TIMAR-762027 format. One record per residue: residue in three letters; x, y, z of N, C-alpha, C in turn. Coordinates in Angstrom, 3 decimals. Example, Ala and Ser with C-alpha at 12.3 -4.5 7.8 and 13.67 -1.06 7.14 Angstrom:
NODE  aa    neast   nnorth      nup   caeast  canorth     caup    ceast   cnorth      cup
NODE ALA   13.190   -5.690    7.800   12.300   -4.500    7.800   13.200   -3.300    7.800
NODE SER   12.850   -2.250    7.080   13.670   -1.060    7.140   12.900    0.030    7.870
***
This chain:
NODE  aa    neast   nnorth      nup   caeast  canorth     caup    ceast   cnorth      cup
NODE MET   30.327 -202.549   98.857   30.287 -201.404   98.450   30.746 -200.562   99.648
NODE SER   31.676 -199.389   99.434   31.822 -198.807  100.562   30.728 -197.844  101.366
NODE GLY   31.057 -197.508  102.641   29.939 -196.884  103.110   29.592 -195.458  102.944
NODE ASP   30.889 -194.920  102.378   30.233 -193.523  101.857   29.402 -193.685  100.296
NODE ARG   29.747 -194.907   99.701   28.912 -194.959   98.393   27.376 -194.945   99.017
NODE ALA   27.089 -195.994   99.934   25.582 -196.392  100.360   24.978 -195.248  100.802
NODE ARG   25.433 -194.328  101.694   25.440 -193.256  102.233   24.717 -192.219  101.243
NODE ALA   25.490 -192.044  100.062   25.078 -190.983   98.862   24.094 -191.645   98.275
NODE ILE   23.975 -192.868   98.197   22.733 -193.285   97.468   21.562 -193.456   98.175
NODE ARG   21.526 -193.687   99.695   20.319 -193.049  100.439   20.080 -191.798  100.692
NODE GLY   21.129 -190.933  100.506   20.926 -189.304  100.489   20.355 -188.956   99.114
NODE ARG   20.550 -189.789   98.067   19.793 -189.349   96.806   18.186 -189.881   96.817
NODE ARG   18.111 -190.958   97.537   16.788 -191.407   97.610   15.736 -190.527   98.786
NODE ARG   16.358 -190.126   99.527   15.517 -189.393  100.673   14.543 -188.435  100.136
NODE PRO   15.078 -187.608   99.386   14.123 -186.487   98.913   13.037 -186.959   98.123
NODE GLY   12.905 -188.095   97.648   12.188 -188.694   96.741   10.866 -189.277   97.527
NODE ARG   11.451 -189.675   98.657   10.351 -190.162   99.701    9.592 -189.048  100.422
NODE MET   10.074 -187.854  100.671    9.398 -186.781  101.333    8.199 -186.423  100.592
NODE ARG    7.184 -185.971  101.270    5.927 -185.496  100.550    6.096 -184.014  100.150
NODE ARG    6.078 -184.205   99.083    5.958 -182.480   98.322    4.473 -182.036   98.443
NODE ARG    4.690 -180.355   98.464    3.817 -179.532   98.449    2.770 -179.492   97.392
NODE GLY    1.288 -179.795   97.899    0.474 -180.224   96.819    0.048 -181.566   96.665
NODE ALA    1.076 -182.378   97.251    0.837 -183.702   96.666   -0.221 -184.369   97.715
NODE PRO   -0.850 -185.346   96.835   -1.938 -186.145   97.826   -1.559 -186.578   99.282
NODE PRO   -2.293 -186.527  100.306   -2.109 -186.963  101.589   -1.784 -188.680  101.543
NODE LEU   -1.040 -188.664  102.642   -0.712 -189.782  102.593   -1.394 -190.821  103.392
NODE PRO   -1.437 -192.104  102.904   -2.911 -193.016  103.290   -2.889 -193.155  104.609
NODE ARG   -3.891 -193.087  105.403   -4.179 -193.330  106.571   -4.294 -194.877  106.997
NODE ARG   -3.415 -195.249  108.070   -3.195 -196.497  108.517   -4.537 -196.718  109.210
NODE ARG   -4.968 -197.904  109.521   -6.191 -198.516  110.177   -6.061 -198.400  111.665
NODE THR   -4.945 -198.099  112.258   -4.692 -197.793  113.694   -4.853 -196.249  113.837
NODE ASP   -4.834 -195.310  112.775   -5.151 -193.983  112.830   -6.522 -193.757  113.196
NODE ARG   -7.208 -194.158  112.050   -8.753 -194.448  112.085   -9.237 -194.697  113.683
NODE VAL   -8.515 -195.862  114.142   -9.019 -196.368  115.153   -8.501 -195.241  116.351
NODE GLU   -7.481 -194.878  116.427   -7.194 -193.775  117.209   -8.116 -192.221  117.273
NODE ASP   -8.612 -191.978  115.930   -9.224 -191.093  115.973  -10.762 -191.213  116.779
NODE LEU  -11.365 -192.243  116.054  -12.609 -192.712  116.732  -12.421 -192.742  118.327
NODE VAL  -11.656 -193.402  118.838  -11.376 -193.586  120.083  -11.404 -192.102  121.245
NODE ALA  -10.618 -191.207  120.333  -10.054 -190.006  120.818  -11.757 -189.070  120.848
NODE TRP  -12.358 -189.388  119.706  -13.982 -188.751  119.854  -14.691 -189.505  120.900
NODE LEU  -14.680 -190.616  121.166  -15.439 -191.262  121.856  -14.998 -190.553  123.640
NODE LEU  -13.900 -190.732  123.725  -13.190 -190.539  125.052  -13.504 -188.575  125.117
NODE THR  -13.546 -188.045  124.298  -13.763 -186.467  124.550  -15.338 -186.407  125.048
NODE THR  -16.015 -187.386  123.950  -17.328 -187.099  124.418  -17.695 -187.552  125.965
NODE LEU  -17.246 -188.502  126.192  -17.199 -189.264  127.348  -16.787 -188.200  128.769
NODE GLY  -15.708 -187.456  128.238  -15.163 -186.585  129.014  -16.181 -185.262  129.498
NODE LEU  -17.090 -185.043  128.334  -17.821 -184.017  128.246  -18.893 -184.224  129.253
NODE PHE  -19.445 -185.664  129.168  -20.480 -186.293  130.157  -20.060 -186.332  131.487
NODE ALA  -18.845 -186.322  131.688  -18.095 -186.545  132.973  -18.184 -185.201  133.803
NODE VAL  -18.034 -184.089  133.013  -18.468 -182.707  133.439  -19.944 -182.610  134.081
NODE LEU  -20.774 -182.717  132.842  -22.265 -182.827  133.468  -22.310 -183.427  134.498
NODE GLY  -22.281 -185.053  134.588  -22.227 -185.546  135.700  -21.264 -185.008  136.982
NODE CYS  -20.423 -184.313  136.999  -19.973 -183.664  138.047  -21.052 -182.712  138.801
NODE LEU  -21.473 -181.787  137.784  -22.530 -180.926  137.935  -23.499 -181.510  139.020
NODE LEU  -24.156 -182.685  138.287  -25.302 -183.152  138.750  -25.038 -183.864  140.004
NODE VAL  -23.771 -184.641  139.982  -23.729 -185.327  141.529  -23.255 -184.340  142.636
NODE GLY  -22.749 -183.313  142.011  -22.655 -181.997  143.218  -23.653 -181.626  143.755
NODE HIS  -24.754 -181.386  142.670  -25.981 -180.563  143.110  -26.644 -181.538  143.957
NODE ALA  -26.738 -182.986  143.863  -27.597 -184.072  144.330  -26.715 -184.178  145.896
NODE ALA  -25.302 -183.902  145.929  -24.660 -184.333  147.176  -25.061 -183.077  148.143
NODE HIS  -25.107 -181.735  147.478  -25.264 -180.520  148.208  -26.939 -180.701  148.833
NODE GLN  -27.949 -181.111  148.218  -29.330 -181.238  148.558  -29.174 -182.418  149.724
NODE ALA  -28.584 -183.464  149.084  -28.710 -184.688  150.548  -28.093 -184.136  151.898
NODE ALA  -26.948 -183.461  151.631  -26.462 -182.834  153.028  -27.157 -181.920  153.570
NODE LEU  -27.691 -181.178  152.638  -28.785 -180.055  153.738  -29.974 -180.928  153.939
NODE GLY  -30.376 -181.942  153.661  -31.780 -182.895  153.918  -31.387 -183.644  154.944
NODE ASN  -30.012 -184.238  155.215  -29.744 -184.951  156.425  -29.500 -184.075  157.286
NODE ALA  -29.150 -183.136  157.336  -29.258 -181.922  158.483  -30.660 -181.952  159.171
NODE GLY  -31.604 -181.835  158.322  -32.810 -181.760  159.097  -33.355 -180.513  159.110
NODE ALA  -34.611 -180.167  159.715  -35.351 -179.116  159.489  -34.734 -178.401  161.511
NODE ALA  -34.265 -177.427  161.409  -33.731 -177.091  163.113  -34.489 -175.382  163.167
NODE SER  -34.601 -175.476  164.372  -35.203 -174.312  164.782  -34.502 -173.764  165.967
NODE PRO  -34.250 -172.186  166.364  -33.899 -171.489  167.231  -34.469 -171.780  168.458
NODE VAL  -33.352 -171.865  169.898  -34.133 -172.021  171.106  -32.959 -170.958  172.058
NODE ARG  -33.702 -170.394  172.998  -32.851 -169.951  173.720  -32.461 -170.621  174.994
NODE ALA  -31.109 -170.439  175.019  -30.463 -171.155  176.429  -29.776 -170.544  177.360
NODE VAL  -29.459 -171.110  178.366  -28.630 -170.345  179.321  -27.336 -170.902  179.482
NODE LEU  -26.266 -170.410  179.931  -24.793 -170.944  180.288  -24.884 -171.168  181.578
NODE LEU  -24.444 -172.307  181.817  -24.557 -173.120  183.029  -23.293 -172.435  183.945
NODE ALA  -22.030 -172.444  183.278  -20.915 -172.192  184.025  -20.022 -171.177  182.960
NODE ASP  -19.078 -170.503  183.608  -18.419 -169.624  183.136  -17.588 -170.331  181.738
NODE ASN  -17.699 -169.664  180.971  -16.743 -170.150  179.641  -15.352 -169.271  179.604
NODE PRO  -14.399 -170.119  180.028  -13.046 -168.861  180.189  -12.569 -168.418  178.798
NODE PRO  -11.875 -167.271  179.139  -11.098 -166.803  177.915   -9.910 -167.828  177.385
NODE PRO   -9.783 -167.840  176.297   -8.668 -168.742  175.425   -7.074 -168.433  175.955
NODE PRO   -6.359 -169.103  176.211   -4.989 -168.699  176.196   -4.534 -167.794  175.429
NODE ALA   -3.310 -166.895  175.799   -2.991 -165.927  175.091   -2.234 -166.433  173.779
NODE VAL   -2.635 -165.766  172.573   -2.135 -166.310  171.324   -1.838 -165.149  170.738
NODE ASP   -1.080 -165.423  169.478   -1.069 -164.359  168.300   -2.339 -163.802  167.893
NODE GLN   -2.400 -162.297  168.022   -3.692 -161.863  167.852   -4.224 -162.065  166.241
NODE ARG   -3.260 -162.267  165.444   -3.302 -162.813  163.666   -4.289 -164.092  163.753
NODE VAL   -4.152 -165.103  165.012   -4.882 -166.283  165.055   -5.997 -166.150  165.679
NODE ARG   -7.480 -166.515  164.971   -8.591 -166.659  165.529   -8.598 -167.437  166.882
NODE SER   -9.385 -166.880  167.780   -9.648 -167.510  168.939  -10.416 -168.896  168.722
NODE PRO  -10.065 -169.881  169.444  -11.017 -171.219  169.263  -12.330 -170.903  169.976
NODE ARG  -13.064 -171.625  169.600  -14.526 -171.722  170.311  -14.378 -173.095  171.331
NODE LEU  -14.854 -172.657  172.783  -14.627 -173.597  173.955  -15.935 -174.230  173.924
NODE ARG  -16.147 -175.508  174.491  -17.233 -176.121  174.730  -17.791 -175.853  176.472
NODE ALA  -18.899 -175.776  176.294  -19.326 -175.180  177.813  -20.790 -175.944  177.904
NODE PRO  -21.432 -176.140  179.054  -22.905 -176.680  179.153  -23.714 -175.568  179.242
NODE VAL  -24.866 -175.786  178.776  -25.893 -174.814  178.459  -27.304 -175.900  178.824
NODE VAL  -28.022 -175.051  179.157  -29.556 -175.891  179.400  -30.434 -174.780  178.796
NODE TRP  -31.644 -175.873  178.134  -32.877 -174.877  177.766  -33.866 -175.579  177.834
NODE THR  -35.164 -175.107  177.807  -36.594 -175.953  178.062  -37.055 -176.083  176.348
NODE SER  -37.598 -177.141  176.247  -38.117 -177.401  174.967  -39.553 -177.080  175.346
NODE PRO  -40.580 -177.015  174.139  -41.718 -176.655  174.290  -42.941 -177.506  174.757
NODE ASP  -42.481 -178.778  175.188  -43.239 -179.570  176.258  -42.779 -179.492  177.745
NODE GLY  -42.135 -178.369  177.840  -41.380 -178.025  179.354  -40.311 -178.911  179.870
NODE ALA  -39.654 -179.866  178.898  -38.532 -180.672  179.447  -37.543 -179.867  179.218
NODE ALA  -36.456 -179.918  180.357  -35.100 -179.325  180.174  -34.203 -180.184  179.730
NODE HIS  -33.291 -179.414  179.014  -32.459 -180.328  178.223  -31.018 -179.468  178.554
NODE VAL  -29.921 -180.336  178.876  -28.510 -179.867  178.979  -27.763 -180.639  178.157
NODE ALA  -26.733 -179.807  177.374  -25.906 -180.530  176.683  -24.659 -179.604  176.704
NODE SER  -23.250 -180.075  175.712  -22.207 -179.177  175.839  -22.159 -178.881  174.493
NODE VAL  -21.918 -177.774  174.428  -21.861 -176.600  172.810  -20.789 -175.914  172.894
NODE SER  -20.329 -175.738  171.772  -19.259 -174.644  171.409  -19.537 -173.532  171.484
NODE LEU  -19.197 -172.813  171.896  -19.330 -171.160  172.124  -18.228 -170.436  172.545
NODE ALA  -18.540 -168.853  171.884  -17.330 -167.759  171.948  -16.849 -167.903  173.343
NODE PRO  -15.680 -167.751  173.391  -14.881 -167.713  174.477  -15.230 -166.445  175.415
NODE ALA  -14.938 -166.762  176.786  -15.006 -165.540  177.903  -16.562 -165.149  177.968
NODE LEU  -17.398 -165.910  178.106  -18.866 -165.603  178.444  -19.014 -166.012  179.816
NODE PRO  -19.807 -165.329  180.476  -19.983 -165.467  182.118  -21.065 -166.484  182.182
NODE ALA  -21.320 -167.498  183.138  -22.224 -168.028  183.508  -23.818 -167.281  183.583
NODE GLY  -24.700 -167.835  183.156  -25.791 -166.991  183.084  -26.204 -166.671  181.814
NODE SER  -25.239 -166.261  181.030  -25.395 -165.884  179.529  -26.413 -166.262  178.656
NODE ALA  -27.039 -165.518  178.043  -28.299 -166.202  177.375  -27.566 -166.494  175.804
NODE VAL  -27.396 -167.329  175.295  -27.228 -168.131  174.019  -28.135 -168.508  173.067
NODE THR  -28.211 -168.527  172.066  -29.060 -169.163  170.789  -28.451 -170.332  170.301
NODE LEU  -29.421 -171.378  170.314  -28.921 -172.923  169.686  -29.984 -173.085  168.700
NODE TRP  -29.533 -173.799  168.024  -30.473 -174.467  166.832  -30.523 -176.003  167.420
NODE VAL  -31.877 -176.430  167.407  -32.163 -177.853  167.633  -33.361 -178.416  166.655
NODE ASP  -33.015 -179.821  166.443  -33.873 -180.450  165.410  -35.209 -180.967  166.294
NODE ARG  -36.238 -181.649  165.697  -37.353 -182.117  166.425  -37.019 -182.797  167.367
NODE ALA  -35.907 -183.656  167.337  -35.640 -184.885  168.267  -34.624 -183.905  169.490
NODE GLY  -34.661 -182.797  169.420  -33.972 -182.284  170.385  -32.127 -182.095  170.336
NODE ARG  -32.064 -182.724  169.244  -30.224 -182.528  169.017  -30.224 -181.178  168.713
NODE VAL  -28.882 -181.042  169.422  -28.127 -179.786  169.016  -27.782 -179.755  167.362
NODE MET  -28.016 -178.701  166.593  -27.482 -178.610  165.196  -26.417 -177.391  165.130
NODE ALA  -25.731 -177.155  163.959  -24.837 -176.239  163.641  -26.017 -175.385  163.050
NODE ASP  -25.520 -173.779  163.381  -26.332 -172.917  162.759  -26.912 -172.865  161.154
NODE PRO  -27.695 -172.351  160.722  -27.738 -172.576  159.291  -26.776 -172.227  158.425
NODE ALA  -26.292 -171.054  158.642  -24.989 -170.468  158.061  -23.877 -171.685  157.795
NODE GLU  -23.693 -172.467  158.794  -22.687 -173.080  158.956  -22.993 -174.430  158.040
NODE ARG  -24.167 -174.843  158.361  -24.965 -176.010  157.735  -24.537 -175.829  156.176
NODE SER  -25.231 -174.580  155.735  -25.250 -174.288  154.283  -23.647 -174.291  153.639
NODE ALA  -22.873 -173.683  154.712  -21.343 -173.928  154.075  -20.992 -175.272  154.118
NODE GLU  -21.235 -175.929  154.802  -20.602 -177.769  155.167  -21.316 -178.141  153.742
NODE ALA  -22.616 -178.007  153.538  -23.457 -178.781  152.331  -22.850 -178.521  151.119
NODE LEU  -22.531 -176.987  150.824  -21.802 -176.362  149.670  -20.671 -177.277  149.581
NODE ALA  -19.636 -177.203  150.672  -18.233 -178.010  150.858  -18.251 -179.327  150.310
NODE PHE  -19.619 -180.050  150.652  -19.689 -181.603  150.575  -19.869 -181.643  149.027
NODE GLY  -20.964 -180.772  148.610  -21.317 -180.914  147.134  -19.907 -180.429  146.241
NODE ILE  -19.339 -179.579  146.441  -17.945 -179.392  145.598  -16.992 -180.276  145.682
NODE THR  -16.889 -180.968  146.733  -15.979 -182.291  146.989  -16.221 -183.364  146.216
NODE ALA  -17.812 -183.790  146.355  -18.383 -184.744  145.354  -18.194 -184.675  143.945
NODE GLY  -18.380 -183.374  143.459  -18.552 -183.038  142.192  -17.154 -183.337  141.559
NODE LEU  -16.119 -182.483  142.177  -14.778 -182.920  141.950  -14.172 -184.223  141.936
NODE THR  -14.563 -184.892  142.996  -13.868 -186.275  143.126  -14.931 -186.871  141.810
NODE VAL  -15.838 -186.945  141.470  -16.419 -187.385  140.286  -15.708 -187.084  138.778
NODE VAL  -15.246 -185.996  138.774  -14.689 -185.341  137.381  -13.171 -186.017  137.585
NODE ALA  -12.869 -185.826  138.821  -11.507 -186.321  138.750  -11.010 -187.891  138.044
NODE LEU  -11.955 -188.663  139.043  -11.766 -190.078  138.854  -12.527 -190.259  137.334
NODE SER  -13.444 -189.625  136.526  -13.546 -189.966  135.512  -12.606 -189.703  134.191
NODE TRP  -11.990 -188.343  134.734  -10.640 -188.134  133.638   -9.714 -188.806  133.768
NODE ALA   -9.321 -189.560  135.371   -8.085 -190.451  135.107   -8.809 -191.675  134.618
NODE LEU   -9.457 -192.133  134.512   -9.974 -193.628  133.839   -9.912 -193.310  132.370
NODE LEU  -10.468 -191.966  131.960  -10.292 -191.839  130.434   -8.858 -191.471  130.174
NODE THR   -8.018 -190.864  131.110   -6.823 -190.938  130.530   -6.080 -192.257  130.486
NODE LEU   -6.523 -193.325  131.524   -5.768 -194.455  131.389   -6.318 -195.285  130.113
NODE ALA   -7.578 -195.318  129.683   -8.210 -195.792  128.430   -7.205 -195.448  127.190
NODE TRP   -7.077 -193.834  127.046   -6.372 -193.545  126.122   -4.977 -194.058  125.802
NODE SER   -4.285 -194.134  127.071   -2.914 -194.664  127.215   -3.064 -196.002  126.458
NODE ALA   -3.967 -196.778  127.170   -3.872 -198.231  126.806   -4.009 -198.308  124.886
NODE VAL   -5.173 -197.575  124.666   -5.155 -197.531  123.208   -4.096 -197.039  122.675
NODE CYS   -3.481 -196.026  122.878   -2.105 -195.460  122.214   -0.933 -196.889  122.150
NODE ARG   -1.039 -197.730  123.457    0.262 -198.490  123.650   -0.128 -199.642  122.366
NODE VAL   -1.746 -199.893  122.573   -1.988 -201.097  121.763   -1.519 -200.746  120.264
NODE THR   -2.280 -199.260  119.509   -1.816 -199.119  118.369   -0.404 -199.014  118.191
NODE ALA    0.303 -198.479  118.889    1.834 -198.353  118.847    2.264 -199.459  118.452
NODE SER    2.070 -200.743  119.176    2.579 -202.076  119.090    2.121 -202.900  117.603
NODE CYS    0.740 -202.089  117.288    0.363 -202.638  115.937    1.141 -202.079  114.843
NODE ASN    1.626 -200.900  115.116    2.500 -200.046  113.981    3.734 -200.659  114.286
NODE ALA    4.240 -200.789  115.058    5.736 -201.151  115.357    5.792 -202.829  114.648
NODE ALA    4.646 -203.742  114.737    4.551 -204.954  114.245    4.462 -204.901  112.887
NODE GLY    3.755 -203.795  112.039    3.411 -203.529  110.742    4.533 -203.013  110.410
NODE TRP    5.511 -202.362  110.712    6.733 -201.956  110.054    7.544 -203.099  109.858
NODE ALA    7.644 -204.146  111.000    8.791 -204.978  111.173    8.354 -206.016  109.858
NODE ARG    7.020 -206.062  109.573    6.568 -206.979  108.526    6.970 -206.369  107.042
NODE GLU    6.610 -205.117  106.801    7.053 -204.393  105.640    8.675 -204.198  105.392
NODE TRP    9.364 -204.289  106.435   10.687 -204.459  106.523   11.316 -205.411  105.988
NODE ALA   10.607 -206.617  106.469   11.154 -208.024  106.134   10.813 -208.163  104.828
NODE ARG    9.409 -207.799  104.162    9.335 -207.764  102.961   10.402 -207.036  101.816
NODE VAL   10.781 -205.923  102.419   11.253 -204.816  101.551   12.799 -204.870  101.567
NODE GLU   13.414 -205.140  102.742   14.580 -205.268  103.172   15.572 -205.902  101.869
NODE PRO   15.163 -207.328  101.556   15.943 -208.031  100.554   16.053 -207.180   99.077
NODE ARG   14.942 -206.488   98.636   15.071 -205.751   97.321   15.902 -204.819   97.637
NODE TRP   15.769 -203.973   99.049   16.595 -202.858   98.928   18.216 -203.206   99.018
NODE ARG   18.313 -204.278   99.588   19.801 -204.679   99.815   20.319 -204.935   98.299
NODE ARG   19.562 -205.568   97.368   20.077 -205.952   95.929   19.999 -204.833   95.078
NODE SER   19.281 -203.593   95.712   19.116 -202.402   94.725   20.470 -201.656   95.056
NODE VAL   21.259 -201.690   96.221   21.973 -200.821   96.644   23.533 -201.321   96.677
NODE SER   23.317 -202.926   96.251   24.256 -203.677   96.156   24.964 -203.739   94.889
***
């Protein structure tokens, strides 16, 4: 049979295989049902991941605040001049420089430490420090709160990013498996139908 005649036969058969409007839906394959089930499961897990992001972020924020410990303000005195910063573009914020300070704890002991201060302060200037119960210099509450908030946000975003990455990998693996099963099924169907099709067009 010529190639033109075979193409004409296939062209006449093609409209009969198309789904007509109002026709019953095509039968669902087992792999379609598996994909639907896995999709619902992964979507549910994704929503739980968002909830876990909020919980982990809140817990990390509280833990960061707790690890900072309670701090109280003390009055310290600058021991040396804190020189002005080198001339830079005024649009760039002046860096904070470290300088030695001394303060007296409630028990009368003197403490000396090097802390970051605003530039251009002369020796003898009074500065306010925040120290914990052990006498360690801490960041001021505003800075500690901002750092704890940033830590909480980072922890939450890390959790949700890792969770969604794992869910995406799982969905990709399921799609590869179902596609392989579909291809194997098509091959088996074609092996069964192909001899009859050849006889019908010959």
